[in-house]
C-alpha positions as CSV (number, residue, x, y, z in Angstrom):
1,M,-88.1,-31.6,43.1
2,L,-84.9,-29.5,43.4
3,P,-82.9,-29.0,46.6
4,K,-83.5,-25.8,48.4
5,N,-80.1,-24.2,47.5
6,C,-80.0,-25.3,43.9
7,L,-80.3,-22.7,41.2
8,I,-82.2,-23.2,38.0
9,H,-81.3,-21.8,34.5
10,D,-83.2,-18.5,34.7
11,E,-82.1,-17.4,38.2
12,N,-79.4,-14.7,38.5
13,V,-76.5,-15.5,40.8
14,I,-75.0,-12.0,40.8
15,A,-76.5,-9.9,43.5
16,T,-77.4,-6.4,42.2
17,L,-78.3,-3.2,44.0
18,P,-81.5,-1.6,43.4
19,T,-81.5,1.5,41.1
20,T,-81.3,4.8,42.9
21,Y,-83.5,7.2,41.1
22,R,-82.8,10.2,43.4
23,Q,-79.0,10.6,43.1
24,I,-78.9,14.4,43.2
25,I,-79.7,16.0,46.6
26,V,-80.2,19.7,47.0
27,P,-80.0,21.5,50.4
28,K,-83.6,22.9,50.3
29,Q,-86.2,21.5,47.9
30,D,-88.9,24.1,47.5
31,F,-89.6,23.7,43.8
32,C,-90.6,21.0,41.3
33,E,-88.6,18.0,40.3
34,Y,-88.0,16.7,36.8
35,V,-87.8,13.0,35.7
36,T,-85.8,11.6,32.9
37,D,-86.9,8.9,30.6
38,D,-85.0,6.4,32.6
39,G,-86.7,7.6,35.8
40,L,-83.8,9.6,37.3
41,I,-85.2,12.4,39.5
42,I,-83.6,15.9,38.8
43,P,-84.5,18.5,41.5
44,S,-84.8,22.1,40.6
45,I,-83.0,24.8,42.7
46,S,-83.9,28.2,44.0
47,R,-82.7,31.4,42.4
48,S,-80.7,32.3,45.4
49,L,-78.8,28.8,45.3
50,R,-78.3,29.2,41.6
51,K,-76.8,32.7,42.2
52,K,-74.5,31.3,44.9
53,L,-73.4,28.6,42.5
54,W,-72.5,31.1,39.7
55,E,-70.7,33.4,42.2
56,T,-68.7,30.4,43.5
57,A,-67.9,29.4,39.9
58,D,-66.7,32.9,39.0
59,R,-64.5,33.0,42.2
60,V,-62.8,29.7,41.5
61,G,-62.0,30.7,37.8
62,L,-65.0,29.2,35.9
63,T,-65.8,32.2,34.0
64,W,-69.0,32.9,32.1
65,E,-67.3,32.2,28.7
66,K,-66.1,28.8,30.0
67,R,-69.5,27.9,31.4
68,I,-71.2,28.7,28.1
69,E,-68.6,26.6,26.2
70,L,-69.4,23.7,28.5
71,I,-73.1,24.1,28.3
72,G,-72.9,24.2,24.4
73,R,-70.8,21.1,24.3
74,A,-73.2,19.3,26.7
75,A,-76.1,20.3,24.4
76,A,-74.3,19.1,21.4
77,E,-73.6,15.8,22.9
78,I,-77.1,15.2,24.1
79,S,-78.4,16.3,20.7
80,L,-76.2,13.7,18.9
81,Q,-77.3,11.0,21.3
82,L,-81.0,11.8,20.8
83,L,-80.5,11.7,17.1
84,G,-79.2,8.2,17.3
85,G,-75.6,8.7,18.0
86,G,-72.7,8.3,15.5
87,H,-74.6,5.7,13.5
88,R,-77.1,8.3,12.3
89,L,-74.3,10.6,11.2
90,N,-72.5,8.0,9.2
91,P,-72.3,9.2,5.4
92,Q,-73.3,5.6,4.2
93,N,-76.6,5.9,6.2
94,T,-78.7,7.3,3.5
95,H,-82.2,6.2,4.8
96,Q,-82.1,8.2,8.1
97,W,-81.1,11.7,7.4
98,P,-80.5,13.7,10.6
99,T,-82.4,16.9,11.1
100,V,-81.3,19.4,13.7
101,T,-82.4,22.9,14.6
102,V,-79.7,25.0,16.3
103,L,-80.5,28.1,18.4
104,C,-77.6,30.3,19.4
105,G,-77.2,33.9,20.6
106,P,-74.5,36.1,22.2
107,H,-76.6,36.8,25.4
108,K,-76.7,35.4,28.9
């Protein structure tokens, strides 16, 4: 029998904090919530709050064109990650050809 304060080989000595799945807080939650594959909760926002966010972004210099560029880049990064990252796009990788559908338009 082991002493009370003795650790065995499969015990973790590093204390960890529990994962927080609700990291994004919105002022008023009237709508649905979305959940990522990892369990992170993403709340939706109302149209009025979205309108206030866009107006504030315009006021501080984050124009519509800059926002579209940022959204496009974020969409490209998540697409690459979902395809398997840089490993899938390696020219020597001939057994997993990446397939992508791109939808674009000059509208809001």
